[in-house]
C-alpha positions in Angstrom: 99.7 100.1 88.0 101.0 101.4 91.2 98.5 102.9 93.9 99.5 105.4 96.4 97.7 107.8 98.8 98.8 111.5 99.3 96.5 112.7 102.1 95.9 115.6 104.5 95.1 113.0 107.2 97.7 112.0 110.0 99.7 108.8 109.3 97.8 107.3 112.3 94.5 108.4 110.9 95.0 107.1 107.5 96.0 103.6 108.8 93.0 103.6 110.9 90.8 104.2 107.8 92.5 101.9 105.7 92.3 98.9 108.4 88.8 99.9 108.9 88.1 99.5 105.0 90.2 96.6 104.6 92.4 98.2 102.3 95.7 98.2 104.0 97.4 96.1 101.3 96.2 97.8 98.2 98.8 100.8 98.3 102.2 100.7 97.3 103.0 104.0 99.5 101.4 106.7 101.4 102.2 110.1 102.3 100.6 112.1 105.0 100.3 115.7 106.1 102.3 114.8 109.3 105.2 113.4 107.2 105.7 116.3 105.0 104.6 119.7 103.8 100.8 119.7 103.3 98.8 120.3 100.2 99.0 122.2 97.8 102.8 122.1 98.1 104.2 119.4 95.8 106.2 117.4 98.2 103.9 114.5 98.7 103.5 113.6 95.3 107.2 114.2 94.6 108.2 112.2 97.7 105.9 109.2 96.4 107.0 109.5 92.8 110.7 109.2 94.2 109.9 106.4 96.6 108.1 104.2 93.7 110.8 105.2 91.1 108.1 106.9 88.8 108.7 110.1 86.9 106.2 112.7 88.4 105.0 113.2 84.7 104.0 109.4 84.7 101.5 109.8 87.7 97.9 110.6 88.0 96.5 112.4 91.0 92.7 111.8 91.7 91.5 114.5 94.0 88.5 115.8 95.4 89.7 119.1 96.3 91.5 122.3 94.7 94.3 121.5 96.8 94.9 118.1 95.4 94.6 119.5 91.7 97.1 122.2 92.6 99.5 119.9 94.1 99.4 117.8 91.1 100.2 120.9 88.8 103.1 122.0 91.2 104.5 118.5 90.8 104.1 118.4 87.1 101.8 115.5 87.5 98.5 114.8 85.7 95.2 115.3 87.7 91.5 114.3 87.4 88.9 115.6 89.7 86.2 113.8 91.5 83.1 116.2 92.4 81.8 114.0 95.2 84.1 115.3 97.7 85.0 118.6 99.5 84.9 121.1 96.6 82.2 121.8 94.0 82.4 121.0 90.2 83.3 124.9 89.3 86.1 125.1 91.7 87.7 122.0 90.6 87.1 123.1 86.7 88.9 126.2 87.4 92.0 124.0 88.1 92.0 122.5 84.6 92.4 118.9 85.4 92.4 116.4 82.6 88.7 115.4 83.3 86.1 115.7 86.1 83.8 112.8 87.4 80.7 112.8 89.2 81.1 109.3 90.6 83.6 106.7 91.3 81.8 104.5 88.5 82.5 107.2 85.8 86.1 107.3 87.1 86.6 103.7 86.9 85.3 103.8 83.3 87.7 106.4 82.3 90.6 104.5 84.1 89.5 101.0 82.8 87.7 101.6 79.4 87.8 97.7 78.5 86.8 96.2 81.6 
């Protein structure tokens, strides 16, 4: 499984956040708002899929905003929502994601059911 980040942060801001969290080496690719079209335009996901040589239809966007879920739909990628972020459950549900999760633990259980 390849992990990538599509974020509204600047590249500089993302690198600072990843370094602070000690997660710099966990992601195969990143795309930031100052590198391409902003969300919900599908460019971030399409560029990441191309860079990682994965069809958009074989990607999963995990997002906490309607912009994330709309971007996934526009890129023909699957999406799930995490309700701990910027937009509430009902707004995320209106985007028709595969699933909605109220915690990272629930999301992890869904992604890795046998672990």
